[in-house]
MIDO-253543 format. One record per residue (C-alpha): x, y, z. Coordinates in steps of 0.5 Angstrom, whole numbers. Layout:
REM MIDO-253543
xx,yy,zz
X,Y,Z
...
***
This chain:
REM MIDO-253543
xx,yy,zz
89,-98,23
83,-99,28
76,-96,27
72,-94,33
64,-96,33
60,-90,34
53,-91,37
47,-87,35
43,-84,41
37,-88,39
41,-94,39
44,-92,46
37,-91,49
34,-98,46
39,-101,50
36,-103,57
39,-101,63
39,-104,70
33,-100,71
29,-103,65
31,-110,68
26,-108,74
21,-104,71
20,-109,64
18,-115,68
13,-111,72
10,-108,66
10,-115,63
7,-119,69
1,-114,70
-1,-115,62
0,-122,63
-5,-122,69
-10,-118,66
-10,-122,60
-11,-128,64
-17,-125,68
-20,-123,61
-20,-130,58
-23,-133,64
-29,-128,63
-30,-131,56
-32,-138,59
-39,-141,60
-43,-138,66
-45,-145,68
-38,-146,70
-39,-141,76
-44,-146,79
-39,-151,80
-34,-146,83
-36,-144,89
-33,-139,93
-28,-142,98
-26,-139,105
-19,-142,104
-14,-136,105
-10,-139,99
-15,-137,94
-15,-130,97
-9,-128,92
-13,-130,86
-20,-127,89
-16,-120,90
-13,-120,83
-20,-121,80
-24,-115,85
-18,-110,83
-18,-111,76
-26,-110,76
-25,-104,80
-20,-101,75
-24,-103,69
-30,-99,73
-25,-93,74
-23,-93,67
-30,-92,65
-31,-87,71
-26,-83,68
-29,-83,61
-35,-81,64
-33,-75,68
-29,-72,62
-35,-72,57
-41,-71,62
-38,-66,67
-35,-62,61
-42,-62,58
-45,-60,64
-40,-54,65
-40,-51,58
-47,-52,56
-52,-48,61
-58,-51,58
-55,-58,59
-53,-56,66
-60,-56,67
-61,-63,66
-55,-66,67
-53,-63,74
-60,-65,77
-59,-72,74
-52,-73,77
-56,-71,84
-61,-77,82
-56,-82,80
-51,-81,86
-58,-82,90
-60,-88,87
-57,-94,91
-53,-99,88
-58,-104,90
-63,-100,85
-58,-101,79
-57,-108,80
-64,-109,81
-66,-106,74
-59,-107,70
-57,-114,71
-62,-117,66
-59,-112,60
-52,-114,61
-53,-121,62
-57,-121,55
-51,-118,52
-47,-124,53
-52,-129,54
-49,-136,57
-42,-132,58
-39,-130,65
-37,-123,62
-44,-121,62
-44,-122,70
-37,-119,70
-40,-113,66
-46,-112,71
-41,-112,77
-36,-107,74
-43,-103,72
-45,-103,80
-38,-101,82
-38,-96,77
-44,-93,80
-40,-92,86
-34,-88,83
-37,-84,77
-41,-79,81
-36,-76,86
-31,-76,80
-36,-72,75
-37,-67,81
-30,-66,82
-28,-64,75
-35,-60,74
-33,-56,80
-26,-55,77
-28,-53,70
-33,-48,74
-27,-45,78
-21,-44,73
-18,-37,75
-20,-32,70
-13,-29,69
-11,-36,66
-17,-36,61
-15,-29,59
-8,-32,57
-11,-38,53
-15,-33,49
-9,-29,48
-5,-35,45
-11,-36,41
-13,-43,44
-19,-46,41
-24,-49,46
-21,-56,45
-14,-54,46
-16,-50,52
-19,-56,55
-13,-60,54
-8,-55,56
-11,-51,61
-18,-54,64
-16,-61,65
-9,-59,68
-12,-55,73
-17,-60,75
-12,-66,75
-10,-65,82
-17,-65,85
-19,-71,80
-13,-75,82
-15,-75,90
-22,-76,88
-20,-82,84
-17,-85,90
-23,-83,94
-28,-87,89
-23,-93,88
-23,-93,96
-31,-92,96
-32,-98,91
-30,-103,96
-36,-101,100
-40,-104,95
-36,-110,92
-40,-115,96
-47,-113,93
-43,-112,86
-40,-119,86
-47,-123,88
-51,-122,81
-58,-124,82
-62,-126,75
-69,-128,77
-69,-133,82
-62,-135,81
-56,-132,84
-49,-131,80
-43,-131,85
-37,-128,82
-30,-130,85
-27,-124,89
-26,-121,96
-33,-118,96
-36,-125,95
-31,-128,100
-33,-123,105
-41,-124,104
-40,-132,105
-36,-131,111
-41,-126,114
-46,-131,112
-43,-137,116
-40,-132,122
-33,-134,120
-29,-129,124
-22,-132,121
-24,-131,114
-26,-124,116
-19,-123,119
-16,-126,112
-20,-121,108
-17,-115,112
-10,-117,111
-12,-118,103
-15,-111,103
-9,-108,106
-4,-111,102
-8,-109,95
-9,-102,98
-2,-102,99
0,-104,92
-5,-100,88
-3,-94,92
5,-95,91
4,-97,84
-2,-93,81
-4,-87,86
3,-85,89
6,-84,82
0,-80,80
0,-75,86
7,-74,85
6,-73,77
0,-68,79
4,-64,83
7,-60,76
0,-58,75
0,-53,81
-3,-46,80
3,-42,83
8,-37,82
13,-41,87
15,-48,88
12,-52,93
17,-53,99
17,-60,99
14,-64,93
11,-71,93
15,-76,91
14,-83,88
19,-89,88
16,-92,82
16,-85,78
23,-84,79
25,-91,77
21,-90,71
24,-84,69
31,-87,70
30,-93,65
32,-92,58
28,-98,54
21,-96,57
22,-89,56
23,-90,48
17,-95,48
12,-90,52
14,-84,48
10,-85,42
4,-85,47
6,-79,50
7,-76,43
1,-78,40
-3,-75,46
1,-68,45
-1,-68,38
-8,-69,40
-8,-63,44
-6,-59,39
-12,-61,34
-15,-54,32
-22,-57,33
-28,-52,35
-30,-54,42
-35,-50,47
-31,-45,52
-33,-43,58
-32,-37,62
-37,-36,68
-36,-29,69
-38,-28,61
-44,-33,62
-47,-29,67
-47,-23,63
-49,-26,57
-56,-24,55
-60,-31,54
-64,-33,48
-71,-32,51
-75,-37,46
-69,-42,46
-70,-42,54
-77,-43,53
-77,-49,48
-72,-52,52
-75,-51,59
-82,-54,56
-78,-60,53
-75,-61,60
-82,-60,64
-86,-65,59
-80,-70,60
-81,-70,67
-88,-70,67
-88,-76,63
-83,-80,67
-87,-78,73
-94,-81,70
-90,-87,68
-88,-88,75
-94,-87,79
-98,-91,74
-93,-97,75
-93,-96,83
-100,-94,84
-103,-101,83
-100,-103,89
-98,-97,93
-103,-93,98
-103,-86,100
-101,-88,107
-95,-92,104
-92,-86,101
-93,-82,107
-90,-87,111
-84,-87,107
-83,-79,107
-83,-80,114
-78,-85,114
-74,-81,109
-74,-75,114
-71,-79,119
-65,-81,115
-65,-74,113
-63,-72,120
-58,-77,121
-55,-75,114
-55,-68,117
-52,-69,124
-47,-74,121
-44,-69,115
-44,-63,120
-40,-68,125
-35,-70,120
-34,-63,117
-32,-61,124
-27,-66,125
-24,-67,118
-23,-60,115
-18,-58,120
-14,-65,119
-15,-65,112
-12,-58,111
-6,-60,116
-5,-66,111
-5,-62,105
-1,-57,107
5,-62,109
7,-67,103
11,-71,107
5,-72,112
1,-73,106
5,-79,103
5,-82,110
-3,-81,111
-5,-83,104
-4,-90,105
-8,-90,112
-13,-86,109
-14,-90,103
-15,-96,107
-20,-93,112
-24,-91,106
-24,-97,103
-26,-101,110
-33,-104,108
-38,-103,114
-40,-110,113
-33,-112,117
-36,-108,123
-43,-111,123
-41,-117,128
-38,-111,133
-44,-107,132
-49,-113,132
-46,-116,138
-45,-110,142
-52,-107,141
-55,-114,143
-51,-115,149
-52,-108,152
-59,-107,149
-57,-101,145
-62,-97,141
-61,-99,133
-64,-92,131
-58,-89,135
-52,-94,135
-53,-96,127
-52,-89,125
-45,-89,125
-44,-94,120
-48,-89,115
-42,-84,115
-36,-89,116
-35,-90,109
-37,-83,106
-34,-78,111
-27,-79,107
-30,-75,101
-30,-69,105
-22,-71,108
-20,-73,101
-23,-66,98
-20,-62,103
-13,-65,102
-14,-64,95
-16,-57,96
-10,-55,101
-5,-59,96
-7,-55,90
-7,-48,95
-2,-44,91
5,-43,95
5,-36,94
-1,-35,97
2,-38,103
8,-34,103
4,-28,102
0,-29,108
6,-31,112
9,-24,110
3,-20,112
3,-24,119
-4,-27,118
-5,-32,123
-10,-36,127
-18,-35,126
-16,-29,121
-12,-34,117
-17,-39,116
-23,-34,115
-19,-30,110
-14,-35,107
-15,-42,107
-23,-43,108
-24,-39,101
-18,-43,98
-21,-50,100
-28,-48,100
-30,-51,93
-27,-57,94
-30,-58,101
-37,-57,97
-35,-62,92
-33,-67,98
-40,-65,102
-44,-66,96
-41,-73,95
-41,-75,102
-48,-73,103
-50,-77,97
-46,-83,99
-49,-83,106
-56,-83,103
-53,-89,99
-50,-92,105
-56,-92,109
-59,-98,106
-53,-102,108
-52,-99,115
-60,-98,117
-61,-106,116
-55,-110,118
-54,-118,119
-49,-122,123
-51,-130,121
-58,-130,123
-59,-124,127
-62,-118,124
-62,-111,126
-66,-105,123
-66,-98,125
-72,-94,123
-71,-90,116
-71,-90,109
-65,-94,108
-68,-100,112
-74,-99,108
-71,-100,101
-66,-106,104
-72,-110,106
-77,-109,100
-71,-110,95
-70,-117,99
-77,-118,98
-77,-117,91
-82,-112,91
-81,-107,85
-87,-102,86
-84,-101,93
-77,-101,91
-79,-95,86
-82,-92,91
-77,-92,96
-71,-90,91
-76,-84,88
-77,-81,95
-69,-82,97
-68,-78,90
-73,-73,92
-70,-71,98
-63,-71,95
-65,-67,90
-69,-62,94
-63,-62,99
-58,-60,94
-62,-55,91
-63,-51,97
-56,-52,100
-51,-55,96
-52,-51,89
-52,-44,92
-46,-46,96
-43,-48,89
-45,-42,85
-42,-38,91
-36,-42,90
-35,-41,83
-37,-34,83
-33,-31,89
-28,-36,92
-24,-37,85
-16,-37,85
-16,-30,81
***
């Protein structure tokens, strides 16, 4: 008599298959690398003084790993910031009055400004340890990532289709449940593309973030940014070439291992009645879905997250149409506005008191004039970038196969630091006696134009396929198709991209208007060059003056142009 062993389905799933053999070592390897790098941050700060950044190309893999982990940590912090800050700004009218202008100011403050005033705080949290400098570097990268993501999520929350909101009301979702089951899924496609842009944009400021100045001492953290900074100082073109190769490999790696799976996963959240013609694919996501043991190990996380989204928590809801019709509480608004005005006047008084001791009225007039010059550069460059990238972004977004091929190239171009082009621009301008005011201007838009492209691609990718089919059935083509179908569909995404591109251009002007290659310096007239020069001199009153004027220009410009366009997009151009 023979007995046949019957295995339970769980036992079968717990037995790894051939796909687990591929995925499991990959996951374990990433965890080991992350834990090893974290252990290195706990060593004494004095060890960095004995570990000078080497230009030996064999050190680049370790430097690339450290820089990538810093950027991923900053990305995690940016995502948490986005889900909290942008949600509060979108769901509370009173909070919106202070949070959205504050976001305008925060994105206009240059990374150098954050480093100048926050590094002491982070170093004091972990005195004598490398982790303090690491936190300061991560925060600097965070400031180049978070604002773009927050604007994207805020825009998505403000433009959720009304019919979907009514469906959630019919299902009697609480505010917490509607947030996770409707609003977050609706925002995911645009948020992921902005995460890619933020990750790429962080490379632009890696050089500044990995050289931390504390008093008269400079702490240089091992990484690609510090490697590139030293290569520029010693004018080593071979080392610059090694950086380009290392960056290319890193961008391809996190595109394949992180963002392409996220883009393929986000396709399920498209708001449409018909399936997209060609869905984006990811070999890693397909591989993971074929595993047996990995799915079992990761399933508790998924079940835990789903359980969290079902909590019957009371949470503020948002309906733009209802909010517009709601009668405001006059006395509450007056109290709130009084508090905001009082706080603003107090901060203005403190700034004037600090700056007024060494800054004259003539200095203020000069800085305002320099800000006007930079403003003209930003306006012209944003207009030119829009003319180029809006049609190309639509072309890419509507064709997933093209998007998959273009995505790594676009990420690489967006991540390409303008610092690597300094030698070309400096040598060319000096050789042909060019005008720095003209020929340094392209460096401003070099790293920020991609905000427009990525947001337009996100908008075109999220454009409902049934809308496209309806336009085709009614034979809507040419300019009529652009005016009546596509431009209204991508307009909220374009406004988000233009706002962040504008803010990023102001930030990039500090790097682009004052460039260096070895001992050769070129400066253009503008507010960015003024802030760069005063920062190098350690002149804090004039640094604050420059940053305040830049923030003033950005906020006023956003209020006069971008905010009305945002309101128009939220009120009129919604996928209802």
